[in-house]
N, C-alpha and C positions, 0 to 999 in steps of 0.2 A: 465638268470636273467631277471626279468621283468623291463620294463622301465617306470618310473613315469613321467607323464607330468604335470607340475605345471601350474596353471593358470597364464596368463600374468598379471603383476602388472600394474594397470592403471597409466599413467603418469599424474601427477598434473601439469598443465601448466597455471599459472595465467595470462600470457600475452595472450595466446589463449582465455582464458575466457573473458578478457576485450575486445579483438577484436570481439568476438562473441556477446557481449553485445552492441557494438557500433551500432548506428542507422545512416547510411549514409544520409538518407533523412527522417527527422521527418515528421510524417503525420499530416495533418490538417483536422479537422472534425467539422462540425456543428452538434450539438446534442441538445436534449431537456432535461432539468433537470425537474424532476417531483416532484411536491409538493402536499400538502393537504391530510393529513389523518385526521381521525375524532378527534384525540386529539392534532393536531398540528395547529399552526397559521402561517399566512403569506405564505401559500403554493400554490402559483400560478405556473403553468408551465412556464418555462423561457428558451428561446433559448440561447445557449452558443457556442462560437467558441473556440475550444481547439487545442493546438499543443503539440506534444509529446516532449520528451527530446532527447538529443543526445546520451544517453546511457540507456539501460534497467536496469542498476544498478543505485540506488539513491545515489548521492554523499553527502547527508545530514546525520547528526548524528542521531542515534536512541536514543531518550530520551522520557521518560514517566513521566508526572506530575500526582501525585496521589491526587485526590480530591473526596473522597468517598461520596456517597449519604447518606442521613440520614438512620440510621439503617443498614448500609451495613454489619457490622460484626455480626449482629443478625440474618441474613438470614440463611436458611438451606444450608447445603453443597451440592454441586453437587454429584451425585452418582458416578461420574467419569468424568475426563476431557478427553473426547474421540473425540471431534470435535471442529472446529472453525467455527462459523456461521457469514456470511457476510450480512450486511444490508446497506442501505443508509437511511438517516434520513427522507426523504420525506418532507423536509422543505427547500424551496428556499429563505426564508426571509433573509435579509442581516445580521440579528443578530443571525442566526442559526449556530453559530460557536461551537467549542468544549466547550468553556466556556458557551455559551448560553445554551447548553444542560446540563451542570452542574446545572445551574439555573432551567432549566425545570424539571430535575429529583428531585430537592429539593421540588417541589410543586405539583407533580402529582403522587399520590399513584397508585400502581398496575402495573407500567411500570418500567422496569429496564434492563440494559445491562452492560457490563463490560468496554468497551472503546468507546470513540468518537474520531474520527480523523478528523482534518481539514487541510488546507494547511500549517499551522504553527506549530501545536502541536498535541500530543496525550494526552488525559486525561483519567485516569482510575477511574471508578465510583464504581466498586465492586472488591474485591479480586478475583483472578482467580478461587478459589475453591468454591466460593459462588454462589448460584443459582440465575439466573436472570429470567425475564419474557419478552421474546423477540421473541420467535420462533413460537408461536402459535401451539405448539406441545409438548407433555409431554417429549418425549425423547430429543428433541432439547433444551428444557429448563433445563432438569435434567443432560445433559451430554455435553453441549457445552458452550464455551466462546463466547459471542456475541459482535460483533464490528459494530458500526454505523459510516458510512462515511458521513461527512457533505457535502451538495451540495448547499449551499447558493449561491445566484446569483453573489456575489462579488468574489467568490473563484476561485483559480487556481485548477481546478478539477484534472488535470493530476498529479499535485504535491501531492494532497490529495491521489490519488490512489497509487502513489509511496510510500508515507509515510505509507499508510495502508498495502501495500505489504510487506514492511520492518517489520512492527509489526507482521503480520501473520506469516512470516518466523521465527521471534524470538519466538513466542508462540509455533509453531510446534516443534522447537528444544528444547525449555525449557521443554515441556511436552511430549517429545519423541513420537511425532506424525509424520506421513508421509503426503505427499501432498494429498493422497487419503482421508484424514480426513477433508478436507475443504468442507463446505456446504453453499449454498445460503439459505436465508430465504425461498425462493420459494420451496426448496427441502423438507422442513419440513411441510409447511402448504399450499403450492400452491399460496401464495401471490406473486404478481409481484414485487419482491424485491431481490436484489438491482435494482430498476426499471430503474434508469438512465443508468447504465452500460448495463443492459439486453436489453433495447430498442434501444440502440446505437450499439448493437452487439459487444460490447467491453469487455464482460466478459472473453472471451478467452485471450485477450490482458492482462487483469488484472492477470489472472492465470500465464501467462508467466512472468510478473514482479515478482510475488511471487516465481516462480521457480528459477529465477536468484538470488533473495535474499536468498532463501533456500540453493542453491548451494554455495553461498558465505559463509554461516555459517557452512556448513557441509564439502563439498569437499575442500574448501579453507579456513578452519577455522583458520589457523595460519597466514593468510595474512591480511594486512591492505591495503585498496585501497583509495588513496586520490586524488581527482580531482582538476585540476588547469585549469581554463579557460584562453585562450589567446585572447578572444574577450569578455571581461566582460560587454560591453555595449549590447551584444546580448545574451550570455549564462552565467549563474552563475557558481560558483565553485561546485554546486550540479549537473550540467549538464542540468539544466532547461533553456529553451528558455524564456528569460524574456522580450525581445522586438524584434519583427520581423523587419528586415531591410526594407528600401524602395524597394531595388532591391534584388533579390536572391543572397545570399552571402555564400561562403564556410568559415566555422569557424573551429578552431582547439582547442583541449584541450589535456592536458597530464594527464595520470593516473600514479601516483607514487605508486609502489607496494613494500611493505617490509614484511619481516617475522623476527621478533625479535629473535626467537629461533634458526633459521638457519643462520641468517646474510644475507638472501636474500635481494637484493635491486636493483630494475630495474624500468625504466620508459618507457612508450610507449605513443607516440603522435598520436592522431586520428583526423579524419576530418569528418565534417558533413555539408551538404548543407541546409541552412535555406531558405525556400521559402519567397520571398519578398512580400511586400504588393501590389506592382504593377505588379508582375509577379509570377505566380504559377509554 
């Protein structure tokens, strides 16, 4: 008799997932945010100091505010939703928030994309299936959803990137796309965009954030992950470093993991060392 060898079933371990996402030593980086395109205002290059989060998972809720640009529903349909295209706004003005770009799109014909993300919110300008003009390439415009990440000089850029990664993952899952369907604006037209991420050599980091959010929605789709900071003066319940301490400090946070369909309920406490302002 022949012997059948069945493939080993992968073990879904949400605690191992949270441990893998933990960042024991958040990185600090001085970067340049790049502004000024021909149609934008207030776009000077601005230096920024960023610090990452204590986890590669974003502890904030995923919410989208719909504020369609004029004529959004009258635009032609995409020929297919086959890609997600990543941009940044190229505008470092302090008013260049998600809402600021709602206002911008209301007054500038010929330019359009689907979502703008800033540190505080995601705003949708076009239905996903409608065609935007953002990629500088026929296929990119006809087959992709365009996302613009706000890089205004007042923003918490890392929080914007985390919120953007969460959105990208949701769109991939919603439209049955894999990680290989993410494109930069650069990939379509050769434009140096998203310029701030690209020039800081942080685009691979951004892709890693997307991967964690994608895995949360696919492999760990039945689980809820709720963050609780034990040092709220330093890190928020989203896992963001909101204030660097004077001296290097080890902080802790707990992730509460539940699965309503199975009754699973576990918590894990993790630690991260935050570089102090007087000691790196």
